[in-house]
C-alpha positions as a printed NumPy array, in Angstrom:
array([[ 0.008,  0.029,  0.007],
       [ 1.382,  3.445, -0.907],
       [ 0.321,  6.8  ,  0.452],
       [ 1.77 , 10.26 ,  0.049],
       [ 2.143, 12.267,  3.243],
       [ 2.652, 15.898,  2.298],
       [ 2.132, 17.045,  5.895],
       [ 5.639, 15.993,  6.856],
       [ 7.569, 17.183,  3.816],
       [ 8.462, 20.594,  5.178],
       [ 9.744, 19.211,  8.447],
       [11.552, 16.338,  6.781],
       [13.414, 18.724,  4.526],
       [15.305, 19.879,  7.649],
       [16.378, 16.321,  8.226],
       [17.152, 15.207,  4.685],
       [18.979, 18.301,  3.549],
       [21.839, 17.69 ,  5.946],
       [24.862, 15.745,  4.769],
       [24.703, 12.115,  5.89 ],
       [28.469, 11.927,  6.195],
       [28.695, 14.138,  9.288],
       [27.2  , 13.449, 12.664],
       [25.963, 16.969, 13.233],
       [26.011, 19.897, 10.809],
       [23.875, 22.929,  9.988],
       [21.371, 22.521,  7.171],
       [22.489, 25.003,  4.511],
       [19.749, 24.329,  1.981],
       [16.921, 25.179,  4.359],
       [18.57 , 28.321,  5.6  ],
       [17.616, 27.467,  9.159],
       [21.12 , 26.696, 10.427],
       [19.588, 24.048, 12.668],
       [21.756, 20.957, 13.135],
       [20.667, 17.467, 12.176],
       [22.151, 14.614, 14.19 ],
       [22.288, 11.088, 12.732],
       [23.419,  8.139, 14.866],
       [23.698,  4.5  , 13.883],
       [25.691,  1.367, 14.543],
       [27.456,  1.652, 11.187],
       [28.04 ,  4.114,  8.331],
       [29.376,  3.244,  4.86 ],
       [30.047,  6.032,  2.343],
       [30.783,  5.498, -1.325],
       [31.813,  8.634, -3.228],
       [31.84 ,  6.615, -6.463],
       [28.179,  5.662, -5.969],
       [27.364,  9.079, -4.385],
       [25.77 ,  7.22 , -1.503],
       [25.863,  6.992,  2.308],
       [24.228,  4.146,  4.17 ],
       [23.511,  4.117,  7.898],
       [22.569,  0.749,  9.41 ],
       [21.538, -0.512, 12.806],
       [19.396,  1.504, 15.222],
       [19.398,  4.611, 13.028],
       [18.108,  7.747, 14.711],
       [18.025, 11.136, 12.999],
       [16.929, 14.223, 14.898],
       [16.468, 17.945, 14.368],
       [15.04 , 20.46 , 16.789],
       [11.44 , 19.328, 16.163],
       [11.699, 16.02 , 14.289],
       [12.878, 12.469, 15.022],
       [13.122,  9.693, 12.436],
       [14.137,  6.146, 13.398],
       [14.683,  3.136, 11.15 ],
       [16.75 , -0.007, 10.772],
       [18.54 ,  1.518,  7.742],
       [18.799,  4.909,  6.029],
       [20.259,  5.425,  2.577],
       [21.206,  8.857,  1.228],
       [21.82 ,  9.587, -2.447],
       [23.808, 12.755, -3.232],
       [24.316, 15.11 , -6.153],
       [27.447, 14.734, -8.294],
       [29.55 , 16.905, -5.95 ],
       [28.334, 14.974, -2.856],
       [27.173, 18.314, -1.403],
       [23.386, 17.934, -1.36 ],
       [21.078, 15.037, -0.625],
       [18.765, 14.267, -3.57 ],
       [16.957, 11.214, -2.148],
       [16.674,  9.422,  1.177],
       [15.19 ,  6.049,  1.91 ],
       [14.484,  4.859,  5.473],
       [13.903,  1.1  ,  5.587],
       [12.562, -1.136,  8.335],
       [10.457, -0.099, 11.354],
       [10.314,  3.531, 10.216],
       [ 8.909,  5.937, 12.761],
       [ 8.604,  9.68 , 12.231],
       [ 7.57 , 12.022, 15.017],
       [ 7.386, 15.771, 15.298],
       [ 7.369, 17.914, 18.422],
       [ 3.751, 18.903, 17.753],
       [ 2.677, 15.299, 18.313],
       [ 2.353, 14.325, 14.644],
       [ 3.519, 10.739, 14.079],
       [ 3.817,  8.344, 11.138],
       [ 4.925,  4.729, 10.958],
       [ 5.669,  2.566,  7.934],
       [ 7.986, -0.154,  6.724],
       [ 9.683,  2.249,  4.266],
       [ 9.775,  5.979,  3.753],
       [11.26 ,  7.504,  0.615],
       [11.85 , 11.24 ,  0.396],
       [12.669, 12.768, -2.99 ],
       [14.244, 16.143, -2.22 ],
       [14.075, 17.393, -5.809],
       [10.33 , 16.737, -6.025],
       [ 9.646, 17.507, -2.336],
       [ 7.696, 14.261, -2.057],
       [ 7.494, 11.788,  0.75 ],
       [ 6.133,  8.298,  0.152],
       [ 5.319,  5.975,  3.047],
       [ 4.972,  2.302,  2.218],
       [ 3.728, -0.58 ,  4.343],
       [ 4.502, -4.245,  4.143],
       [ 2.591, -6.487,  1.783],
       [ 0.086, -7.217,  4.552],
       [ 0.905, -4.145,  6.592],
       [-0.53 , -0.713,  6.616],
       [ 0.889,  2.807,  6.816],
       [-0.148,  4.577,  9.991],
       [-0.223,  8.363, 10.509],
       [-1.503, 10.186, 13.557],
       [-2.212, 13.852, 12.852],
       [-3.248, 16.179, 15.683],
       [-5.2  , 19.292, 14.731],
       [-3.805, 22.638, 15.793],
       [-5.529, 24.122, 18.787],
       [-7.563, 27.223, 18.173],
       [-6.602, 30.225, 20.385],
       [-9.827, 29.87 , 22.428],
       [-9.065, 26.143, 23.008],
       [-5.543, 26.738, 24.341],
       [-6.791, 28.184, 27.685]])
C-alpha cells in the first residue's frame, strides 16, 4: 500500500537536507542553520556511488523532528554536497514535536520533487496520527 504524506515534507526537509556523512552539521539548503544529528551502529560512504548508508538502530533528529529506522540510505548530487533522495527502511517511525507521528515499513523522500512516500509491508498498513492545531480559544 502506498500513500503520500505531504504534511511531513516541510519538516523532513530539515532532516534530509543535511549531509549524511557528518554526525551533526547545519542545514545549509533550508537556511535554518539548525543541526541534524544522525546516529547509527554503522556508516558506509561510497563517493563513487554518491551514497551514504547508515545501518543498525538509526536515529536522525532535528530540533522538532525524530526519524528512526533499521537503515537509512542517502543519495547525493554529483559533488556529494546535497542530498537528492533518502530512503528509510525497516520499522520507520517519524515524530514531530507537535505530536504528529507516522509509521511505515519504508519511507522514501525525494528532495528534488519535495515528495515523501510511506509504504507498508505487503500485509501491513501505513499509519499516520495527525493532531489538529488548537484554536486560540481552546488553548486556555
